[in-house]
N, C-alpha and C positions, 0 to 999 in steps of 0.2 A: 152315601159309603165314604170314609175317610180315605184319603190317600195316605201313603208311607210317610210321606214328609210332613204332614199334619199331625199323625199320630208320633213322629220323633217330636215334632215342635211341641207337642203337648205333655211328652213324658219329660222333656227338658225342663219345662216351665215346674213340673211337678217336683223333680228333683232338686231345682233351685229353692222351692217353697220348703222342702225338709231341710236344707241346709240351713235356710235362714230360721226357720221355726227352732231348730236344734241351737243355734249359736243365740237367739234371744233368749231361749229356756235357760240356757247356761248362764249368761250375763245377769239374767234378772233373779234366779237363785241364788247367785253367788254376792249381789249387791244388794237386795232388798233387805234380807235379815240384819245385814251389816249396819244398813241405814236406819232400821227401826231400832235395833237394841244399842247403838252406839251412845244415843242419848242417855239410856237409863243406867249407862255404867262411866259417865263423866265424872261424878265426883267420887268415884271409889278407887281402890286399888287395882281392879280387875281391869284388864286390857282386854280389848275385842279388836282383832284384825279380821281382814277379809279372806285371809286362808282358814280360819275357823269354820267357813262354810264353804270349804272346797269340796269336800268329800260328798256333801249333800246336792252340790251344783252338778258333779260329775255323774252322779247317780240319776238325777233328774234328765241331764242332758242323755245318758245312755237310754232311759225309757223312752224319751221324746223321738230319739233316733230309731229305736225298734217299731215304736208305733209309725213312724214316718215311712219306714221300710216296707210295712206290711200294706200301708195305705199305698205306696208305689206299686208294689207287686200284684195288689187287686186291681188298681187302675191299668196297669201294663196288660193283664190279663184279659181285662175287660174289653180294652182297646184293639188288641190283636184278635180277639175273636170277631171284631166288626171286619177285619182286612180280608179281600178275597183272596183264596188259594190260587197261586199262580199255576197254570196249567190245567185246571179243571173245566170243564164244559159245564155253564150254566145253563146254556138253552138245552130245554128236552124236546124241541119240536126239528132239530137238525134228521135229516133221512139220509141213508146211503143209497146211491144210485147202483143197482147190480144189473 
């Protein structure tokens, strides 16, 4: 059985992981298309900048964030189901003396 501190530590790691995944998704979707398409447009009059891919990067980051929130809530629910309920008697062999 996990303690409340262990559950909080695990949830904190998942929160930080979601933030890291969202930031890496944003940067990758923003910079990768620019890096690949830049060399194709070097000799032409067309200019390609990083901001051309900003809408796609924001959309991908939002999708990654929603998926991360769903994963976090599911993990939170799974961990909270393992915590013992405070004030409940789990031993059924207690007898009352009357």
